[in-house]
C-alpha positions as CSV (number, residue, x, y, z in Angstrom):
1,M,-17.4,28.8,7.8
2,P,-19.9,26.7,5.7
3,Q,-19.5,22.9,6.0
4,T,-18.5,22.5,2.3
5,L,-15.6,24.8,2.7
6,I,-14.3,23.0,5.8
7,S,-14.7,19.7,3.9
8,E,-12.8,21.1,0.9
9,N,-9.9,22.4,3.1
10,I,-9.6,19.0,4.8
11,S,-9.5,17.3,1.4
12,V,-6.8,19.6,0.2
13,N,-4.9,18.8,3.4
14,T,-5.5,15.1,2.9
15,S,-4.2,15.3,-0.7
16,E,-1.1,17.2,0.4
17,Q,-0.5,14.8,3.3
18,Y,-1.0,11.8,0.9
19,D,1.6,13.2,-1.5
20,I,4.2,13.7,1.3
21,E,3.8,10.1,2.5
22,A,3.8,8.7,-1.0
23,A,7.0,10.7,-1.8
24,S,8.6,9.2,1.4
25,C,7.7,5.7,0.3
26,K,9.0,6.4,-3.2
27,D,12.3,7.7,-1.8
28,I,12.8,4.4,0.1
29,F,11.7,2.4,-3.0
30,I,14.3,4.2,-5.1
31,K,17.1,3.6,-2.6
32,K,16.2,-0.1,-2.4
33,M,16.1,-0.3,-6.2
34,N,19.6,1.2,-6.3
35,D,20.7,-1.5,-3.8
36,Y,18.9,-4.5,-5.2
37,G,17.9,-3.6,-8.8
38,N,14.6,-5.3,-9.9
39,A,15.2,-8.6,-8.2
40,W,11.6,-8.4,-7.0
41,R,10.5,-9.2,-10.6
42,V,11.0,-12.9,-9.7
43,L,8.3,-12.7,-7.1
44,R,4.8,-14.0,-7.8
45,V,1.9,-11.9,-6.6
46,S,1.1,-14.6,-4.1
47,S,4.6,-14.2,-2.6
48,L,4.1,-10.4,-2.4
49,T,0.7,-11.0,-0.7
50,D,2.6,-13.0,1.9
51,Q,5.3,-10.3,2.2
52,V,2.7,-7.7,2.9
53,F,1.0,-10.1,5.4
54,I,4.3,-10.5,7.3
55,K,4.6,-6.7,7.7
56,A,1.0,-6.2,8.7
57,Q,1.2,-9.1,11.2
58,R,4.3,-7.6,12.7
59,I,2.5,-4.2,13.1
60,R,-0.4,-6.0,14.8
61,T,1.9,-7.9,17.1
62,I,3.6,-4.7,18.2
63,E,0.3,-2.9,18.6
64,E,-1.0,-5.8,20.8
65,T,2.1,-6.4,22.9
66,G,3.5,-2.9,23.0
67,E,6.9,-4.4,22.6
68,Q,9.2,-4.4,19.6
69,R,12.5,-6.3,19.4
70,V,13.7,-5.4,15.9
71,E,14.8,-1.9,15.2
72,D,12.5,-1.1,12.2
73,G,9.3,0.5,13.6
74,I,5.7,0.6,12.6
75,V,6.3,3.6,10.3
76,S,8.8,1.7,8.2
77,E,6.5,-1.3,8.1
78,F,3.6,0.7,6.8
79,M,6.0,2.2,4.2
80,G,7.0,-1.3,3.3
81,I,3.4,-2.2,2.9
82,V,2.9,0.7,0.4
83,N,5.9,-0.3,-1.6
84,Y,5.2,-4.0,-1.7
85,G,1.6,-3.1,-2.6
86,V,2.8,-1.2,-5.6
87,I,5.2,-4.0,-6.5
88,A,2.3,-6.4,-6.3
89,L,0.3,-4.2,-8.7
90,I,3.2,-4.0,-11.1
91,Q,3.6,-7.8,-11.0
92,H,-0.1,-8.3,-11.4
93,E,0.0,-6.1,-14.5
94,L,3.2,-7.4,-16.0
95,G,3.5,-11.0,-14.6
96,S,6.4,-12.5,-12.8
97,H,9.4,-14.2,-14.3
98,S,11.7,-17.0,-13.3
99,G,15.1,-16.1,-11.9
100,Q,16.8,-16.9,-15.3
101,N,14.4,-14.9,-17.5
102,I,13.8,-11.6,-15.6
103,P,13.4,-8.9,-18.2
104,V,15.7,-5.9,-17.6
105,M,13.7,-2.8,-16.6
106,S,15.4,0.5,-16.5
107,P,15.0,2.5,-13.3
108,E,12.9,5.0,-15.4
109,E,10.6,2.3,-16.5
110,V,10.2,0.9,-13.0
111,L,9.5,4.4,-11.6
112,S,7.0,5.0,-14.4
113,H,5.1,1.9,-13.3
114,F,5.4,3.0,-9.6
115,D,4.1,6.4,-10.4
116,K,1.2,5.1,-12.4
117,H,0.0,2.8,-9.6
118,M,0.5,5.4,-6.9
119,S,-1.5,7.9,-9.0
120,E,-4.3,5.4,-9.4
121,A,-4.3,4.7,-5.7
122,K,-4.5,8.4,-4.9
123,R,-7.3,8.9,-7.5
124,L,-9.3,6.1,-5.8
125,M,-8.6,7.5,-2.4
126,L,-9.8,11.0,-3.4
127,N,-13.0,9.5,-4.8
128,K,-13.7,7.3,-1.8
129,N,-12.6,10.0,0.7
130,H,-15.2,12.4,-0.9
131,D,-18.0,9.8,-0.5
132,Y,-17.0,8.8,3.0
133,G,-16.4,12.3,4.3
134,E,-12.9,11.9,5.7
135,A,-14.2,9.1,8.0
136,W,-10.7,7.6,8.1
137,R,-9.5,10.5,10.3
138,K,-11.7,9.2,13.1
139,M,-10.3,5.7,12.8
140,R,-7.7,4.1,15.0
141,I,-4.4,3.1,13.4
142,S,-5.1,-0.5,14.7
143,S,-8.2,-0.5,12.5
144,F,-6.1,0.2,9.4
145,T,-3.9,-2.7,10.4
146,D,-6.9,-5.0,10.7
147,L,-8.4,-3.8,7.4
148,I,-5.1,-4.5,5.7
149,L,-5.0,-8.0,7.2
150,M,-8.6,-8.5,6.1
151,K,-7.9,-7.4,2.5
152,L,-4.9,-9.8,2.4
153,M,-7.2,-12.6,3.4
154,R,-9.5,-11.7,0.6
155,I,-6.6,-11.6,-1.9
156,R,-5.4,-15.0,-0.7
157,Q,-9.0,-16.4,-1.3
158,I,-9.0,-14.8,-4.8
159,E,-5.6,-16.2,-5.5
160,D,-6.8,-19.7,-4.4
161,H,-9.6,-19.3,-6.9
162,D,-7.1,-18.6,-9.7
163,G,-8.0,-14.8,-9.6
164,K,-11.7,-15.4,-10.4
165,T,-14.4,-13.6,-8.4
166,I,-18.2,-13.8,-8.7
167,A,-19.3,-10.5,-7.2
168,S,-16.2,-9.0,-5.6
169,E,-13.4,-6.7,-6.5
170,G,-10.3,-8.3,-7.9
171,I,-6.8,-8.5,-6.5
172,D,-5.7,-5.1,-7.9
173,S,-8.6,-3.3,-6.1
174,N,-7.7,-4.9,-2.8
175,F,-4.0,-3.9,-3.2
176,Y,-5.0,-0.3,-3.9
177,D,-7.1,-0.2,-0.7
178,I,-4.2,-1.7,1.2
179,I,-1.9,1.1,-0.1
180,N,-4.4,3.7,0.9
181,Y,-5.0,2.3,4.4
182,A,-1.2,2.2,4.9
183,I,-0.9,5.9,3.7
184,F,-3.7,6.9,6.1
185,A,-1.9,5.1,8.9
186,L,1.3,7.0,8.1
187,I,-0.5,10.3,8.0
188,K,-2.1,9.6,11.4
189,L,1.2,8.4,12.9
190,R,3.0,11.6,11.8
191,E,0.2,13.8,13.1
192,N,0.5,12.1,16.5
């Protein structure tokens, strides 16, 4: 089989696997939205950055120690990273609000924003995946954890500079990469 056909088949598989993991994350997002509404609208992007950091740090601790004392496993933490990443992108786009002034968003409106940002994350993944030739498939899950932590450090630096960059991608680009690293980790975890 020619190399291009093999590459195309893997890419189709990647796209399908991506959709499965994204749908699983969205399912959890919907269930939590039903439980909590849009209380997350009060969070500033910096708080969401820290929330994603907590999840990524927990994954790294479990990876390094091989021990977990809380029931939620690594899969649910990576799913949380995806969902908090999307929430951060929504907040980055719309802005946060104080507890007394949270605008009401219908579930349909929230899901429209969720789908928009997941679609953009997938579009970015497909473009980068093409250029990098599925290199992520040869990576360790622990590398995705480290890359997520590195991206979070970058976001924190950008936040500390009031969102301004000189020659680097902005906050949104870093969150899209975080979402994609987490999805790749989920795909690899399910393949194992």
